[in-house]
C-alpha positions as CSV (number, residue, x, y, z in Angstrom):
1,M,0.1,-0.1,-0.2
2,S,1.5,3.4,-0.7
3,R,0.1,7.0,0.0
4,R,-0.2,9.7,-2.6
5,R,0.6,13.2,-1.8
6,R,-2.5,15.3,-1.4
7,S,-3.5,17.5,-4.2
8,P,-4.7,20.9,-2.9
9,G,-8.3,20.3,-3.2
10,V,-8.2,16.6,-1.8
11,H,-7.5,16.4,2.0
12,G,-7.9,12.7,2.7
13,L,-7.0,9.7,0.8
14,A,-8.0,6.2,1.2
15,L,-5.4,3.7,1.0
16,H,-5.5,0.1,0.0
17,Q,-7.9,-0.2,-2.9
18,I,-10.0,2.9,-2.3
19,A,-9.2,4.4,-5.6
20,P,-11.1,7.6,-5.3
21,A,-9.9,9.1,-1.9
22,F,-11.0,9.6,1.7
23,L,-9.8,8.9,4.9
24,V,-8.8,9.9,8.6
25,V,-7.0,10.4,11.4
26,L,-6.0,11.5,14.7
27,V,-5.5,12.3,18.2
28,L,-7.4,12.4,21.2
29,A,-6.9,11.7,24.8
30,A,-9.2,9.8,26.9
31,C,-11.0,11.6,29.3
32,S,-13.6,10.6,31.7
33,G,-16.7,12.0,33.4
34,M,-19.0,11.5,36.3
35,G,-22.5,10.0,35.1
36,N,-25.8,10.9,36.5
37,F,-27.2,8.6,39.1
38,G,-30.3,8.2,41.0
39,I,-31.5,6.4,44.2
40,G,-29.5,3.3,44.4
41,G,-26.9,4.0,41.7
42,A,-29.1,3.6,39.0
43,P,-28.6,6.1,35.8
44,T,-31.3,8.8,35.6
45,A,-32.5,9.2,31.9
46,P,-31.8,12.6,30.9
47,A,-33.7,14.6,28.5
48,V,-32.5,14.1,24.9
49,P,-31.7,17.5,23.2
50,Q,-32.9,17.6,19.5
51,A,-30.1,16.6,17.1
52,D,-28.1,19.2,15.1
53,V,-28.2,17.9,11.2
54,I,-25.9,19.1,8.6
55,G,-25.5,17.7,5.1
56,T,-28.1,16.4,2.6
57,G,-27.0,13.0,1.7
58,S,-29.1,9.9,2.0
59,V,-27.0,8.1,4.5
60,R,-27.3,8.9,8.3
61,V,-24.1,9.3,10.4
62,A,-24.4,10.2,14.1
63,F,-21.8,12.3,15.7
64,L,-21.8,12.0,19.7
65,I,-20.3,15.3,21.1
66,P,-20.4,16.6,24.9
67,K,-21.8,20.1,23.7
68,S,-23.3,20.8,27.2
69,A,-20.6,19.5,29.3
70,G,-18.9,22.9,29.7
71,G,-15.4,23.7,29.9
72,H,-13.1,21.4,28.1
73,G,-16.0,19.2,27.0
74,G,-17.7,21.9,25.4
75,D,-14.8,23.4,23.6
76,T,-14.2,19.9,22.1
77,A,-17.6,19.5,21.0
78,S,-17.6,23.1,19.3
79,A,-14.4,22.2,17.5
80,F,-15.4,18.7,16.4
81,R,-18.5,20.2,15.1
82,N,-16.6,22.8,13.2
83,A,-14.2,20.2,11.7
84,A,-16.8,17.7,10.6
85,E,-18.5,20.8,8.8
86,L,-15.2,21.7,7.2
87,A,-14.8,18.2,6.0
88,L,-18.4,18.3,4.3
89,R,-17.3,21.6,2.6
90,D,-14.3,19.9,1.3
91,F,-16.3,17.0,-0.3
92,P,-19.5,18.5,-1.7
93,N,-22.1,16.0,-2.4
94,A,-20.8,13.7,0.1
95,G,-23.9,11.3,0.3
96,I,-24.2,11.8,4.0
97,Q,-26.1,13.9,6.5
98,I,-24.6,14.3,10.0
99,A,-26.6,14.3,13.1
100,F,-24.7,15.8,16.1
101,H,-26.2,14.3,19.2
102,D,-25.3,16.0,22.6
103,T,-24.1,13.4,25.2
104,L,-24.2,16.1,28.0
105,G,-20.5,14.7,28.8
106,T,-22.0,11.5,30.8
107,P,-22.5,8.1,30.5
108,A,-26.2,8.3,30.8
109,G,-26.6,11.3,28.4
110,A,-24.4,9.2,26.1
111,A,-26.4,6.4,26.1
112,A,-29.7,8.4,25.4
113,A,-27.7,10.2,22.5
114,A,-26.9,6.6,21.1
115,D,-30.6,5.5,21.6
116,A,-31.8,8.4,19.6
117,A,-29.3,8.2,17.0
118,L,-30.2,4.3,16.5
119,N,-33.9,5.3,16.5
120,E,-33.3,7.8,13.5
121,G,-31.6,5.1,11.7
122,A,-27.9,6.0,11.8
123,G,-25.7,3.5,10.0
124,L,-22.6,4.6,11.6
125,M,-21.7,6.4,14.9
126,L,-18.9,9.0,15.3
127,G,-17.6,9.5,18.7
128,P,-18.2,9.6,22.0
129,V,-15.1,11.5,23.3
130,F,-15.0,10.1,26.9
131,S,-14.1,6.6,27.9
132,N,-17.0,6.4,30.3
133,E,-19.2,7.4,27.3
134,V,-17.9,5.1,24.9
135,A,-18.4,2.1,27.7
136,A,-22.4,3.4,28.1
137,V,-22.8,3.2,24.1
138,A,-21.1,0.1,23.3
139,P,-23.7,-2.4,24.4
140,R,-26.4,-0.4,22.4
141,T,-24.5,-0.2,19.0
142,R,-23.4,-3.7,19.2
143,A,-26.8,-4.8,19.6
144,A,-28.2,-2.9,16.6
145,G,-25.2,-3.9,14.5
146,V,-24.0,-0.4,14.1
147,P,-20.4,0.2,14.3
148,V,-18.7,3.1,16.4
149,V,-15.5,5.2,15.6
150,A,-14.8,6.9,19.0
151,F,-12.3,9.4,20.2
152,S,-11.1,7.8,23.4
153,S,-7.4,6.5,24.0
154,D,-8.5,4.2,26.6
155,A,-8.0,0.7,24.9
156,G,-10.2,-0.9,27.8
157,V,-13.2,0.3,25.9
158,A,-12.3,-1.0,22.4
159,G,-13.7,-3.8,21.1
160,P,-15.1,-5.6,18.0
161,G,-17.4,-3.0,16.5
162,V,-16.1,-0.1,18.8
163,Y,-13.1,1.4,17.2
164,L,-11.0,4.0,18.7
165,L,-9.6,6.7,16.1
166,S,-6.8,7.9,18.6
167,F,-3.4,7.7,19.2
168,L,-2.5,5.1,21.8
169,P,0.8,4.6,23.7
170,S,1.7,1.2,22.1
171,D,2.4,3.3,18.7
172,D,4.7,5.5,20.6
173,V,6.4,2.8,22.4
174,N,6.8,0.2,19.3
175,R,7.9,2.9,17.1
176,I,10.6,4.6,19.5
177,V,12.1,1.2,20.7
178,S,12.3,-0.3,16.9
179,Y,14.1,2.9,15.8
180,S,16.6,2.9,18.7
181,A,17.3,-0.8,18.3
182,S,17.8,0.2,14.6
183,Q,20.3,2.5,15.4
184,G,22.2,0.1,17.7
185,R,20.8,0.6,20.9
186,R,19.9,-2.5,23.0
187,S,20.2,-1.9,26.7
188,F,17.0,0.0,27.8
189,A,15.5,1.5,30.9
190,A,12.4,3.4,31.7
191,L,11.2,6.2,33.9
192,L,7.6,6.1,34.0
193,P,4.8,8.0,35.7
194,A,2.9,5.7,38.5
195,T,-0.4,6.1,36.5
196,A,-2.5,3.9,34.6
197,Y,-0.8,5.2,31.6
198,G,2.5,4.5,32.9
199,S,1.2,1.0,33.4
200,V,0.3,0.7,29.9
201,V,3.5,1.9,28.6
202,E,5.4,-0.6,30.7
203,A,3.5,-3.4,29.4
204,T,3.9,-2.5,25.8
205,F,7.7,-1.4,26.4
206,R,8.5,-4.8,28.0
207,G,7.2,-6.5,24.9
208,A,8.7,-3.9,22.3
209,V,12.2,-4.4,23.7
210,A,11.8,-8.2,23.9
211,R,11.0,-8.2,20.1
212,V,13.9,-6.3,19.0
213,G,16.3,-8.6,20.9
214,G,17.4,-6.0,23.6
215,R,17.3,-6.1,27.2
216,I,15.7,-4.2,30.0
217,V,18.2,-2.9,32.6
218,A,15.9,-1.0,34.8
219,I,12.4,0.4,35.4
220,Q,11.4,3.1,37.8
221,S,8.0,4.6,38.7
222,Y,7.5,8.0,40.0
223,E,4.7,10.0,41.6
224,S,3.9,13.3,40.6
225,N,5.9,15.5,42.9
226,D,9.5,16.8,42.2
227,Q,11.0,14.8,45.2
228,D,9.9,11.5,43.6
229,V,10.8,12.4,40.3
230,R,14.3,13.4,41.2
231,A,14.7,10.2,43.4
232,K,13.8,7.8,40.6
233,T,15.9,9.7,38.1
234,A,19.0,9.2,40.6
235,A,18.3,5.6,40.7
236,I,18.2,5.3,37.0
237,A,21.6,7.3,37.0
238,A,23.2,4.8,39.2
239,S,22.7,2.0,36.4
240,A,23.6,4.5,33.6
241,R,26.8,2.5,32.7
242,E,24.7,-0.5,31.5
243,I,22.0,1.4,29.6
244,D,22.3,3.2,26.0
245,A,18.5,4.1,25.7
246,L,16.3,5.4,28.5
247,L,12.5,6.1,27.9
248,I,10.9,8.9,29.5
249,P,7.2,9.1,27.9
250,D,6.0,11.9,30.0
251,S,5.0,15.8,29.2
252,G,6.8,18.9,28.6
253,A,6.4,19.7,32.2
254,V,8.2,16.6,33.4
255,A,10.8,15.2,30.8
256,P,13.1,18.3,30.8
257,T,13.3,18.5,34.5
258,I,14.4,14.6,34.2
259,A,16.8,15.4,31.6
260,D,18.5,18.2,33.7
261,A,18.8,15.7,36.7
262,L,20.5,13.1,34.7
263,A,22.9,15.6,33.1
264,A,23.8,16.7,36.8
265,A,24.5,13.3,37.5
266,G,26.8,12.9,34.9
267,V,24.8,10.8,32.4
268,T,25.9,12.0,29.0
269,R,23.6,12.1,26.1
270,D,26.0,10.3,23.8
271,K,26.1,7.3,25.9
272,V,22.4,7.4,26.8
273,K,20.0,8.3,24.2
274,L,16.9,9.7,25.7
275,L,13.6,8.7,24.3
276,G,10.3,10.2,24.5
277,S,6.4,9.8,23.3
278,G,4.4,12.3,21.4
279,Q,4.0,14.3,24.3
280,W,7.2,15.5,23.6
281,D,5.8,17.8,20.7
282,D,5.8,20.7,23.0
283,P,8.0,23.8,23.0
284,R,9.2,23.0,26.6
285,V,11.2,20.0,25.2
286,L,11.8,21.4,21.9
287,N,13.7,24.4,23.1
288,S,15.6,22.5,26.1
289,S,19.3,22.2,25.8
290,A,19.3,19.1,28.0
291,M,17.2,17.2,25.6
292,V,19.0,18.0,22.5
293,G,19.8,15.0,20.5
294,S,16.9,13.0,22.1
295,W,14.2,11.1,20.1
296,Y,10.4,10.8,20.1
297,P,7.9,9.5,17.7
298,A,4.9,11.7,16.4
299,P,2.8,12.0,13.3
300,V,4.2,14.2,10.4
301,R,3.3,17.9,11.1
302,Q,2.5,19.1,7.9
303,G,-1.0,17.7,7.6
304,F,-2.0,19.5,11.0
305,E,-0.5,22.5,9.7
306,D,-2.5,22.5,6.4
307,F,-5.7,21.6,8.3
308,A,-5.1,24.4,10.9
309,R,-4.8,27.1,8.2
310,R,-8.2,25.9,6.5
311,Y,-9.7,25.6,9.7
312,Q,-8.8,29.2,10.6
313,A,-9.8,30.7,7.4
314,A,-13.1,29.0,7.8
315,F,-14.0,29.6,11.5
316,G,-11.7,32.4,12.8
317,G,-9.7,30.7,15.2
318,S,-7.3,27.9,15.7
319,P,-8.3,24.4,16.1
320,P,-7.1,22.2,19.1
321,R,-4.9,19.5,18.1
322,N,-7.3,16.7,18.2
323,A,-9.8,18.5,16.0
324,T,-8.3,16.4,13.2
325,L,-9.8,13.4,14.5
326,A,-13.4,14.8,14.0
327,Y,-12.3,15.8,10.3
328,D,-10.9,12.4,9.6
329,A,-13.8,10.5,10.9
330,T,-16.2,12.5,8.6
331,V,-14.1,11.8,5.6
332,L,-13.6,8.4,6.3
333,A,-17.4,8.2,6.4
334,I,-17.9,10.0,2.9
335,G,-15.2,7.8,1.6
336,L,-16.9,4.4,2.6
337,V,-20.2,5.7,1.6
338,R,-19.0,6.6,-2.0
339,Q,-16.7,3.5,-2.3
340,Y,-18.5,0.6,-0.5
341,G,-22.1,1.2,-1.1
342,A,-24.4,-1.1,0.9
343,D,-21.3,-2.7,2.5
344,R,-20.0,0.5,3.4
345,F,-20.1,0.0,7.3
346,Q,-19.2,-3.6,7.4
347,N,-16.5,-4.7,10.1
348,S,-14.5,-6.4,7.4
349,V,-14.3,-2.8,5.2
350,L,-13.3,-1.1,8.3
351,T,-10.8,-3.4,9.3
352,S,-9.0,-3.7,6.1
353,A,-5.4,-5.0,6.6
354,N,-4.2,-2.1,4.6
355,G,-5.7,0.7,6.3
356,F,-6.5,4.2,5.3
357,A,-4.4,7.7,5.3
358,G,-5.3,10.6,7.4
359,I,-4.1,14.1,8.1
360,D,-1.8,12.8,10.8
361,G,-0.6,9.8,8.4
362,I,-1.7,6.1,7.6
363,F,-3.9,4.0,10.3
364,R,-5.9,1.0,10.6
365,F,-8.3,-0.3,12.7
366,L,-7.9,-3.9,14.4
367,P,-10.5,-6.4,14.9
368,S,-9.7,-5.7,18.4
369,G,-11.3,-2.0,18.1
370,L,-7.5,-0.7,18.7
371,T,-5.9,1.7,16.1
372,E,-2.5,1.2,14.7
373,R,-0.3,3.9,13.1
374,R,2.8,4.9,11.2
375,L,4.6,7.3,12.9
376,A,7.7,9.4,12.0
377,V,10.6,9.7,14.6
378,Y,11.8,13.3,15.3
379,E,15.3,14.7,17.0
380,V,15.0,17.5,19.4
381,T,17.3,20.1,18.2
382,G,16.9,23.0,21.0
383,S,15.0,25.2,18.7
384,G,12.4,22.9,17.3
385,A,12.7,19.3,16.0
386,S,14.1,17.6,12.9
387,V,12.9,14.3,11.3
388,V,15.4,11.4,11.5
389,S,13.2,8.6,10.3
390,A,9.9,9.2,8.2
391,A,6.6,7.6,8.8
392,A,6.1,4.6,6.7
393,R,3.6,4.8,4.0
394,S,2.1,1.3,4.1
395,F,1.7,-1.3,6.5
396,A,3.7,-3.7,4.5
397,G,6.1,-4.4,7.4
398,G,8.1,-2.9,10.0
399,T,7.2,0.1,12.3
């Protein structure tokens, strides 16, 4: 499978045998919210707001967004609706209509929204956003035989017929370990946050290192306070003679602090290569002198930059990074309708081994409901980052 460059008028490409060209991508972190519960813990049935419908096609697609959630949830809902509308503008005569249903940001609200969408004949459900909403929706959509393309990065809510269009820690870890091994790094260690995310990263890290024939020298998990971060960093530094690659998949608020502490302990960057995650795509990391030469995986940047310019022109504001998810989910629905007719939303179509291409690169849905992506590897320069390994353009092999 290969990926063509986008022409100015085409913003998504179906890979594999989807000749015309429509797809999707990207990025959302899983969130969770509290549901509404009545006496005895039974969920109350919230009022179902009327759907907001755009598009004039004959195929109904539901889009579940936390419009009334307020704060971050409400902002996400607004950006996702804008991104979906932009996709419909980019592909006139798309053949679909999108009905936006408000989940209220709660499991009970999401369940009610899903019921309403199913009653209206939706053949595909995009969203919800939050992991506990996805869990509430899944039994209903599975019973109805309607697939879901949701935006949580909580792998625990994925499953047959419930696909996560998100970036998962496994892609980051597998990519950076594989690339490091290709550059001769074989003795690994990891400094991980003592969180559910850290636990997922650790499990993937152990498997990834084993697959490349490397060895794990040490793993340390730290609590979210400076004292513990520094203590665990010192423990790793004590083993530095045996290590040539150290995974630090935390945010820009933490990774530079660890890098500074390692340098102060005499751990040199030429001996121990620092490895990160997509969270490193942050000015605090990219402009840190202590992190120059470090590697991290991330999607190609140009796709989002092009999308952001078009979004700005259409709506007068900058999109959040995860808005590409909504755009790509919409374009995926359009492409499947145009290419596959009555079979458009079959699980066998959605789980094509050759996958699809979107704003942030190629991806495919696995039968498990998880998403697999191909990422680039960047090197921190102290004033940004440069690509040291381009993202693969197919799933023909490797990472």
